[in-house]
Backbone bond lengths (Angstrom), bond angles and torsions (degrees), N, CA, C in turn:
res aa  C-N    CA-C-N  psi(-1)  N-CA   C-N-CA  omega(-1)  CA-C   N-CA-C  phi
1 M - - - 1.441 - - 1.527 111.63 -
2 D 1.318 117.56 -19.86 1.461 119.94 -178.47 1.518 112.12 -63.71
3 I 1.321 117.16 -27.14 1.464 119.62 -178.88 1.527 111.20 -64.73
4 F 1.323 117.76 -34.95 1.462 120.99 178.87 1.525 111.25 -69.46
5 T 1.332 116.12 -27.37 1.457 120.57 177.91 1.524 110.81 -62.45
6 Y 1.320 117.41 -28.44 1.459 121.72 -178.52 1.533 112.63 -99.74
7 I 1.312 117.66 -36.16 1.464 120.82 -173.85 1.535 111.72 -74.49
8 I 1.316 118.56 -40.11 1.465 121.19 -177.38 1.532 111.90 -62.72
9 P 1.331 119.93 -46.99 1.475 118.29 176.47 1.525 113.55 -63.54
10 I 1.323 117.30 -31.85 1.469 120.12 176.24 1.522 109.65 -65.39
11 G 1.324 116.97 -42.34 1.462 120.74 177.15 1.522 112.15 -63.19
12 L 1.328 116.45 -42.06 1.470 120.14 177.76 1.522 111.12 -64.25
13 G 1.329 116.41 -39.70 1.460 119.98 177.76 1.515 111.98 -65.31
14 A 1.327 116.75 -39.09 1.469 120.40 178.74 1.524 110.74 -64.69
15 V 1.331 116.93 -41.91 1.466 120.49 177.84 1.525 109.88 -61.78
16 T 1.318 116.55 -43.28 1.465 120.75 -179.78 1.518 111.80 -63.10
17 L 1.329 116.73 -43.30 1.471 120.10 -179.88 1.522 111.96 -63.94
18 V 1.322 116.87 -42.55 1.463 119.97 179.52 1.526 110.39 -67.40
19 L 1.334 116.89 -38.62 1.461 120.28 176.91 1.524 111.03 -62.15
20 L 1.325 117.16 -45.16 1.463 120.74 178.72 1.528 111.54 -64.81
21 A 1.329 116.89 -38.82 1.469 119.97 177.48 1.526 110.70 -62.60
22 G 1.316 116.95 -38.53 1.460 121.08 177.40 1.521 111.99 -66.12
23 L 1.327 116.12 -40.33 1.460 119.78 178.39 1.521 111.47 -65.82
24 V 1.322 116.45 -41.89 1.463 120.39 177.44 1.520 110.26 -62.74
25 N 1.305 117.28 -41.51 1.460 120.88 178.45 1.530 110.94 -62.34
26 M 1.332 117.19 -41.05 1.462 119.84 179.12 1.530 111.25 -67.78
27 L 1.332 117.44 -41.00 1.463 120.69 -178.64 1.532 112.22 -66.93
28 R 1.321 116.34 -29.82 1.463 120.76 178.61 1.520 112.11 -88.49
29 N 1.322 117.20 6.52 1.463 122.10 -175.82 1.529 111.51 55.42
30 G 1.335 115.11 46.69 1.453 120.99 179.06 1.514 111.54 -71.88
31 S 1.313 114.80 -179.34 1.465 119.52 -177.27 1.526 110.85 -68.47
32 T 1.316 114.34 146.88 1.464 119.49 -179.52 1.524 111.56 -71.04
33 S 1.325 116.96 -29.07 1.466 118.70 179.26 1.527 110.48 -67.64
34 T 1.325 117.15 -35.37 1.462 120.23 176.35 1.518 109.99 -67.10
35 S 1.325 117.24 -40.82 1.470 120.71 178.08 1.522 111.03 -61.44
36 Q 1.325 116.85 -42.46 1.460 120.47 179.32 1.526 111.50 -66.26
37 K 1.323 116.22 -39.40 1.461 120.19 178.74 1.528 110.51 -64.08
38 L 1.335 116.45 -43.40 1.461 120.05 178.30 1.526 111.28 -65.24
39 M 1.316 117.24 -36.82 1.467 120.89 177.93 1.529 110.34 -63.59
40 R 1.316 116.56 -42.60 1.474 119.61 178.26 1.523 111.06 -63.17
41 W 1.330 116.51 -42.49 1.464 120.61 178.14 1.526 110.39 -61.92
42 R 1.333 116.56 -43.49 1.458 120.36 -178.84 1.518 111.24 -62.31
43 V 1.322 116.74 -45.11 1.470 120.29 179.90 1.524 110.30 -62.93
44 G 1.319 117.06 -43.30 1.462 120.37 179.05 1.523 112.37 -64.08
45 L 1.334 116.37 -42.33 1.463 119.79 178.39 1.519 111.69 -66.98
46 Q 1.329 116.82 -37.99 1.464 119.67 176.49 1.525 110.68 -62.89
47 F 1.312 116.92 -43.94 1.465 120.51 178.92 1.531 110.19 -60.09
48 G 1.327 116.20 -47.81 1.466 119.89 179.96 1.516 112.68 -61.39
49 T 1.325 117.09 -40.21 1.459 120.83 179.97 1.529 110.93 -68.18
50 I 1.326 116.93 -39.93 1.470 119.71 177.78 1.527 110.25 -64.43
51 V 1.324 117.09 -40.07 1.465 120.13 177.16 1.523 110.39 -61.65
52 L 1.327 116.92 -42.26 1.465 120.12 178.73 1.527 111.82 -64.08
53 V 1.326 116.83 -41.18 1.467 120.48 178.90 1.527 109.75 -63.09
54 M 1.321 116.78 -46.40 1.461 119.91 -178.98 1.527 111.32 -65.57
55 L 1.324 116.84 -38.48 1.461 120.43 177.26 1.533 110.37 -64.85
56 G 1.319 116.86 -40.58 1.459 120.35 177.30 1.511 112.16 -63.84
57 V 1.330 117.25 -41.10 1.469 120.77 177.53 1.522 110.31 -65.65
58 Y 1.312 116.55 -42.96 1.468 120.30 179.90 1.526 111.65 -62.47
59 L 1.329 116.62 -46.25 1.457 119.63 -177.40 1.517 112.77 -73.37
60 S 1.308 118.64 -24.67 1.468 119.97 178.70 1.533 111.46 -76.74
61 G 1.319 117.44 -16.45 1.461 121.12 179.70 1.512 113.44 -77.32
62 N 1.320 118.26 -12.39 1.478 121.37 -177.64 1.488 112.66 -80.13
């Protein structure tokens, strides 16, 4: 279970960094293709982090 203690915060940090990068790109009127790419990365990272959280909750119940 100790592995989830380290992996989940890393996933949350990655989601936050990609979200902030997307916001900076929008504020600077960056390219729309970069914004879309960052959005896809954010959604994928969020999905992966949610899966890790749910897996950690499931395995801690045993």
